[in-house]
C-alpha positions in Angstrom: 37.3 -7.9 19.5 40.5 -7.3 21.5 43.6 -9.4 21.7 44.5 -10.6 25.0 47.8 -9.1 26.2 49.5 -12.1 27.7 52.5 -14.1 27.0 53.9 -14.8 23.7 52.8 -18.0 22.1 54.1 -21.4 23.0 54.1 -24.1 20.4 53.8 -27.9 21.5 57.2 -29.1 22.6 57.9 -32.6 21.3 56.3 -35.2 23.6 55.2 -38.6 23.6 51.4 -38.9 22.6 49.3 -40.6 25.2 45.9 -41.4 26.3 45.9 -39.4 29.6 42.5 -37.7 30.3 43.0 -33.9 31.1 40.6 -34.3 34.1 42.8 -37.1 35.7 45.8 -34.8 35.5 43.7 -32.0 37.1 43.7 -29.7 34.0 40.8 -27.1 34.4 39.6 -29.1 37.5 38.0 -26.9 40.4 36.2 -23.8 40.8 38.6 -22.1 40.1 41.1 -24.5 39.0 44.7 -24.0 40.4 46.7 -21.5 38.5 49.2 -24.1 37.1 46.4 -26.0 35.9 44.5 -23.4 34.1 44.4 -23.5 30.1 44.7 -20.1 28.7 45.3 -18.8 25.1 48.9 -18.3 26.1 49.5 -21.8 26.9 47.0 -23.8 25.2 49.8 -25.4 22.9 51.8 -26.3 25.9 52.6 -30.0 26.6 49.7 -31.4 28.7 47.3 -28.8 27.6 46.6 -29.8 24.0 44.0 -32.6 24.5 41.9 -30.3 26.6 42.3 -27.5 24.3 41.0 -29.5 21.3 37.8 -30.5 23.2 36.9 -27.1 24.5 37.3 -24.8 21.7 34.4 -22.7 22.7 35.9 -22.0 26.1 39.1 -20.5 24.6 37.9 -18.6 21.5 34.7 -17.0 20.2 32.8 -19.3 18.1 29.6 -19.5 15.9 27.4 -22.4 15.6 26.7 -24.3 12.6 23.2 -25.2 13.0 21.8 -28.7 12.6 18.4 -27.2 12.1 15.1 -28.6 13.4 14.9 -32.0 11.5 14.8 -35.2 13.5 18.1 -36.8 14.3 19.2 -39.8 11.8 20.6 -42.4 14.0 23.1 -44.7 12.7 22.4 -48.5 12.9 24.6 -50.8 14.8 26.2 -53.2 12.5 28.0 -56.3 13.4 30.6 -55.2 15.8 34.5 -55.7 14.7 36.9 -56.4 17.5 39.4 -53.4 16.2 41.1 -53.7 19.5 42.4 -57.4 18.9 43.6 -56.5 15.1 47.2 -56.8 14.4 48.5 -53.9 12.2 50.8 -54.9 9.1 53.4 -52.1 9.6 57.0 -51.8 8.6 57.3 -55.4 8.2 55.7 -56.1 11.5 52.5 -58.0 11.1 51.8 -58.0 14.9 51.8 -54.2 15.8 49.1 -53.9 18.3 46.2 -51.8 17.9 46.7 -50.6 21.4 49.9 -49.5 20.7 48.6 -47.5 17.8 46.1 -45.8 20.0 48.9 -44.5 22.4 51.4 -43.6 19.7 48.8 -41.7 17.7 47.4 -40.0 20.7 43.9 -41.0 19.7 41.0 -39.3 21.4 38.2 -41.1 19.4 37.9 -43.9 16.8 34.7 -44.6 14.9 34.3 -47.1 12.2 31.2 -47.2 9.8 30.6 -50.1 7.4 27.9 -50.0 4.8 26.2 -47.2 6.9 26.4 -48.9 10.4 28.7 -48.3 13.1 30.8 -51.3 13.7 33.4 -49.8 16.2 33.1 -46.7 18.4 35.7 -46.0 21.1 36.4 -42.8 23.3 39.4 -42.2 25.4 40.0 -40.0 28.4 37.5 -37.3 28.6 36.4 -37.5 25.1 32.7 -38.7 24.7 30.2 -39.2 21.8 28.7 -35.7 22.4 32.1 -33.9 22.8 32.9 -31.5 20.1 36.5 -32.0 19.0 38.7 -29.6 16.8 38.8 -30.8 12.9 41.6 -28.2 12.1 42.2 -28.7 8.5 39.6 -31.5 8.0 37.6 -28.2 7.6 39.2 -28.0 4.1 37.2 -30.9 2.7 34.1 -28.9 3.4 35.2 -25.8 1.7 36.5 -28.0 -1.2 33.1 -29.6 -1.4 31.1 -26.3 -1.3 33.3 -24.5 -4.1 32.9 -27.6 -6.3 29.2 -27.4 -5.7 29.0 -23.7 -6.6 31.2 -24.5 -9.8 28.7 -27.0 -10.8 25.9 -24.8 -10.3 27.6 -22.2 -12.5 28.1 -19.5 -9.7 32.0 -20.1 -9.9 34.3 -20.6 -12.8 37.1 -23.0 -11.7 39.4 -21.4 -14.2 38.9 -17.8 -13.4 41.1 -15.8 -11.2 40.4 -15.5 -7.5 40.5 -11.7 -8.2 37.3 -11.9 -10.3 35.5 -12.7 -7.2 37.4 -10.6 -4.7 38.3 -7.6 -6.6 40.1 -6.1 -3.7 43.0 -8.7 -4.5 43.2 -8.2 -8.3 46.9 -7.8 -9.3 48.3 -9.7 -6.2 49.5 -13.2 -6.3 46.5 -14.7 -4.6 44.3 -12.6 -6.7 45.9 -14.1 -9.9 45.6 -17.8 -8.8 42.8 -19.6 -10.4 40.2 -21.1 -8.2 41.4 -24.5 -9.3 44.9 -23.8 -8.3 43.7 -22.7 -5.0 41.7 -25.9 -4.7 44.6 -28.0 -5.7 47.2 -26.3 -3.6 49.1 -25.2 -6.7 49.2 -21.4 -5.9 52.5 -19.9 -5.0 52.8 -17.0 -2.7 54.0 -15.7 0.7 52.6 -13.1 3.1 54.8 -10.1 3.9 53.4 -10.0 7.5 55.2 -13.2 8.3 58.4 -15.1 7.7 58.0 -17.4 4.7 56.2 -20.7 5.6 58.3 -23.7 6.4 56.5 -26.9 5.1 55.7 -29.2 7.8 55.8 -26.6 10.6 53.0 -24.7 12.2 52.3 -21.3 10.8 52.8 -19.5 14.2 52.5 -16.0 12.6 49.4 -16.9 10.9 47.6 -18.5 14.0 48.5 -15.3 16.0 47.0 -13.0 13.3 43.9 -15.3 13.3 43.8 -14.9 17.1 44.0 -18.8 17.5 47.3 -18.3 19.6 48.4 -15.2 21.5 50.6 -13.0 19.7 51.7 -11.1 22.8 51.4 -7.4 23.9 53.9 -6.4 21.2 52.2 -7.9 18.3 51.3 -5.2 15.7 50.4 -7.4 12.6 47.3 -8.1 10.7 44.2 -9.0 12.7 41.8 -11.6 10.9 42.1 -13.6 7.7 41.1 -10.6 5.5 44.0 -8.6 6.7 46.4 -11.6 6.4 45.3 -12.3 2.7 46.0 -8.7 1.8 49.6 -9.0 2.6 50.1 -11.8 0.1 53.2 -11.3 -2.1 54.3 -13.3 -5.3 56.9 -16.0 -5.1 56.9 -18.1 -8.3 54.3 -18.8 -11.1 51.2 -20.5 -10.0 50.7 -24.1 -11.3 53.2 -27.0 -11.1 54.4 -28.2 -7.8 52.0 -28.9 -4.8 52.4 -26.4 -2.2 50.1 -26.8 0.9 49.1 -23.6 2.4 46.1 -22.3 4.7 46.1 -19.3 2.8 44.7 -20.9 -0.3 41.8 -22.3 1.6 41.2 -19.0 3.2 41.1 -17.4 -0.1 38.5 -19.9 -1.2 36.4 -19.1 2.0 36.4 -15.5 0.9 35.3 -16.4 -2.7 32.4 -18.6 -1.1 31.1 -15.8 1.2 31.2 -13.3 -1.8 29.5 -15.5 -4.4 26.8 -17.1 -2.0 26.2 -14.0 -0.1 26.5 -16.1 3.2 28.9 -16.6 6.0 30.4 -20.2 6.1 28.5 -21.3 9.2 25.3 -20.5 7.4 26.3 -21.9 4.0 27.4 -25.3 5.7 24.3 -25.3 7.9 21.9 -24.5 5.2 23.4 -26.9 2.5 24.7 -29.8 4.5 24.3 -29.8 8.2 20.7 -29.3 8.4 20.0 -32.1 6.0 22.3 -34.8 7.5 20.1 -35.5 10.6 23.2 -34.5 12.8 23.0 -35.1 16.4 24.5 -31.7 17.5 25.3 -28.3 16.1 28.9 -28.0 14.9 31.0 -24.8 15.8 33.2 -22.6 14.0 36.2 -20.6 15.3 36.0 -16.8 14.7 39.0 -15.0 14.0 39.9 -11.5 15.3 37.9 -9.7 12.4 34.8 -11.8 13.3 35.1 -14.1 10.3 35.0 -18.0 10.4 38.5 -19.7 9.7 37.8 -21.6 6.6 41.2 -23.4 6.7 40.7 -25.1 10.1 38.0 -23.7 12.4 35.3 -26.4 12.6 34.6 -28.7 15.6 32.0 -31.1 15.7 31.3 -34.9 17.2 32.7 -38.0 15.8 29.4 -39.3 14.8 28.4 -36.1 13.1 31.7 -36.1 11.2 31.0 -39.7 10.1 27.7 -38.8 8.8 29.3 -36.3 6.5 31.8 -38.8 5.5 29.0 -41.4 4.7 27.2 -39.0 2.6 30.4 -38.3 0.7 31.0 -42.1 0.3 27.6 -42.5 -1.1 28.0 -39.9 -3.7 26.0 -37.1 -1.9 23.2 -39.3 -0.7 22.3 -39.9 3.0 19.4 -41.5 4.5 17.5 -41.7 1.2 18.1 -38.1 0.2 20.6 -36.7 -2.3 22.1 -33.8 -0.1 24.9 -33.0 -2.4 24.7 -33.5 -6.3 26.6 -36.5 -7.2 28.6 -34.7 -9.9 30.2 -32.9 -7.1 31.5 -36.1 -5.5 32.4 -37.5 -8.7 34.7 -34.4 -9.5 36.4 -34.6 -6.1 36.9 -38.5 -6.6 38.9 -38.0 -9.8 41.9 -37.2 -7.5 45.0 -35.2 -8.5 48.1 -35.3 -10.3 50.4 -37.7 -8.6 53.6 -36.5 -10.5 53.6 -33.1 -8.9 52.8 -34.3 -5.4 56.2 -35.7 -4.4 58.5 -33.6 -2.6 56.5 -31.4 -0.2 57.0 -32.6 3.5 53.1 -32.7 3.6 52.9 -35.2 0.9 53.6 -39.1 1.0 54.6 -41.6 -1.6 52.1 -42.4 -4.4 49.4 -40.0 -3.2 47.8 -36.9 -4.8 45.7 -34.0 -3.9 42.5 -32.5 -5.5 39.7 -30.1 -4.3 41.1 -29.9 -0.9 41.1 -33.6 -0.4 43.9 -36.1 0.0 44.2 -39.2 -2.1 46.0 -42.5 -1.2 45.6 -44.4 -4.4 45.5 -47.7 -2.4 43.5 -50.8 -2.9 40.5 -49.2 -1.3 40.6 -46.0 -3.5 40.6 -44.1 -0.3 40.7 -40.4 0.2 40.6 -38.3 3.5 40.1 -35.0 5.0 43.3 -34.5 7.1 43.7 -32.1 9.9 46.7 -31.1 12.2 47.5 -33.1 15.2 46.0 -36.3 13.8 42.3 -35.3 12.8 41.2 -37.6 9.9 38.0 -38.5 8.0 39.1 -41.5 5.9 36.7 -42.8 3.3 37.4 -46.1 1.4 34.8 -46.4 -1.2 35.7 -50.2 -2.2 35.7 -51.3 1.4 32.3 -49.4 2.0 33.9 -47.8 4.9 34.3 -44.7 6.7 36.7 -44.0 9.6 36.8 -41.0 11.9 39.8 -40.4 14.0 40.2 -37.5 16.5 43.6 -37.3 18.1 46.0 -35.3 20.1 49.3 -36.0 18.1 51.8 -33.2 19.1 54.0 -33.8 16.2 53.2 -31.3 13.5 55.3 -33.0 11.0 52.8 -35.8 10.5 55.4 -38.5 11.1 52.7 -41.0 12.3 50.7 -40.9 9.0 52.1 -44.1 7.6 51.0 -45.9 10.9 47.5 -44.1 10.8 47.0 -45.3 7.2 48.3 -48.9 8.0 45.7 -49.0 10.9 42.7 -48.0 8.7 43.8 -50.4 5.9 44.0 -53.0 8.6 40.5 -52.2 9.6 39.3 -52.1 6.1 40.7 -55.6 5.2 39.1 -57.1 8.2 35.6 -55.8 7.3 36.1 -57.1 3.7 37.2 -60.6 4.9 
């Protein structure tokens, strides 16, 4: 696989989130589109191109499908519809923050609400539709964490064993010495010699270029693909203790999964989960320059299918009357993490925690989430019997709108409980 020799990577400059449809802006419209309206690997992260890019991953990168199998689609029922548009959000002391303003401020592409297994609200913006596959980014980590825990409970993986036990090539390195559980809980401490040290809250540009997710430019001479990236890991401080969010931890878990199960991640997710959910569509997985699925952030899927996965997790591994994932796997995930070590990292938030690749809010709904860059979220609120899927194009990589997002979801859950 060759790297395009184009321009150096462009990150998204700060811009106001909006609901403009790429097609209305002329992005990738025409045969061919005008040069100034074309999206390429070199400019996909530029302002105005993000929304199209997130809905068209397979037009930009090599991908592999996660098969839904040959079983019949399991349709969602339609519950009593909730007027989400009319709900005022209690946020920052303002009890009348309009939901419509939330959509624009958070750059929402899709919002889907499931209550007690039925869809009570479903809205798509711009070019997004019910059948559009949208990038999940780090929501992918929730799938990886679930699969690792599943293999732990099957006795295939020891959560207290070092990663090097399963990937001997990395024995004696920082990543190889981290335990599986430390990787799961983001308590492994390392850097990559191939890139500058990671700056919390910022996009890892060098990492993404090495994957092939953004163009590294004609002079790029670093690692190509996740296996080469992981091999460059270096020690920083002892593992354990403080929370430290890094894609490398999840990509290491992906390597452990492949080695242990003897399958690629697309096959593993397809065989164990996707083919049993009655999904409407195949999902897709971004493939790096080495031909490997990006465990830390490569999935794309429809909102309804992500909601099926979320409803299965909410119901302790059961969906449509079938126990797809053992309930003990979900029970371990829902134990949540150590709140005392969570504060301080820019990726954290007050009162939260992190465990097994999932984020926990410790709120009135016992809610937890899979959380992805640019505002992708799968929010599960067990005590409210609610699952919310949000796809977004929020160009702010710092996650500054997270308090507003959480307030919006909690507002919806309270309305459903009333």
